[in-house]
Structure formats: structure tokens, C-alpha cells
C-alpha positions as CSV (number, residue, x, y, z in Angstrom):
1,X,131.8,80.3,217.3
2,X,134.3,80.9,214.5
3,X,133.3,81.2,210.8
4,X,134.9,77.9,210.1
5,X,132.9,76.2,212.9
6,X,129.6,77.8,211.7
7,X,130.4,76.7,208.1
8,X,131.2,73.1,209.1
9,X,128.1,72.8,211.2
10,X,125.9,74.2,208.3
11,X,127.6,71.8,205.8
12,X,126.6,68.8,207.9
13,X,122.9,69.6,207.3
14,X,123.0,70.1,203.5
15,X,121.8,67.5,201.0
16,X,124.4,65.7,198.8
17,X,123.7,67.9,195.6
18,X,124.4,71.0,197.6
19,X,127.6,69.6,199.0
20,X,128.8,68.6,195.5
21,X,128.1,72.2,194.3
22,X,130.0,73.7,197.2
23,X,132.9,71.3,196.6
24,X,133.0,72.3,192.9
25,X,133.0,76.0,193.8
26,X,135.9,75.5,196.3
27,X,137.9,73.6,193.7
28,X,137.3,76.3,191.1
29,X,138.3,79.0,193.5
30,X,141.5,77.1,194.4
31,X,142.4,76.6,190.7
32,X,141.8,80.3,190.0
33,X,144.1,81.2,192.9
34,X,146.8,78.9,191.8
35,X,146.6,80.2,188.3
36,X,147.0,83.7,189.6
37,X,143.7,85.0,188.5
38,X,143.2,88.5,189.8
39,X,140.8,89.1,192.6
40,X,137.7,91.1,191.7
41,X,138.1,94.9,191.9
42,X,137.4,96.2,195.4
43,X,135.3,99.0,193.9
44,X,133.6,97.8,190.7
45,X,131.9,101.2,190.3
46,X,135.2,103.0,190.2
47,X,136.6,100.5,187.8
48,X,133.8,100.9,185.2
49,X,132.9,104.5,185.7
50,X,132.9,106.4,182.5
51,X,133.2,103.3,180.2
52,X,129.6,102.9,179.4
53,X,127.8,105.1,176.9
54,X,124.1,105.9,176.6
55,X,122.3,105.8,173.3
56,X,122.5,109.2,171.5
57,X,120.2,111.8,172.8
58,X,119.4,109.9,176.0
59,X,120.1,111.0,179.6
60,X,120.3,108.6,182.5
61,X,116.6,109.0,183.5
62,X,115.4,108.4,180.0
63,X,117.6,105.3,179.6
64,X,116.6,103.8,183.0
65,X,112.9,104.4,182.2
66,X,113.4,102.7,178.8
67,X,115.2,99.7,180.2
68,X,112.9,99.2,183.3
69,X,109.7,99.5,181.3
70,X,109.7,97.5,178.1
71,X,107.5,100.0,176.3
72,X,109.5,103.0,177.4
73,X,106.6,104.7,179.2
């Protein structure tokens, strides 16, 4: 079964609000493609590597500990 066939079969079982949301997504995607919006980068980590900065005096482990635990402990 092709991806198109699977998708069509799955769509048949969805409620109306879900179908409207899928249609909205597809139209948005189509408009973006017509407008020439660039596709997302294939490797987002490579794109953003080196652009972020940690607060002064923090290493990665300290920063992750601080952001994952609200009290920093």
C-alpha cells in the first residue's frame, strides 16, 4: 500500500475538525511553496551550532541543571 493510499484511508476515519485542520495545513504548505519559502535546514544542529551563548561563568552542565530544575539544584 502506498503512502497516498494509507493517508487517504486514514483521512476517511477522521472527524470533521481534524479534516479542516489538515486542509488548512496543506493550503499553508502550498502557499509557502508557491511563495518560495525555503525548506527547513536539513541539519538544524549544524545551522545553529556556535550561535548560542551561555550566561557568563556557566558551562553546559550548569546551564542544563539550572534550566531543567527551576531552583537550580
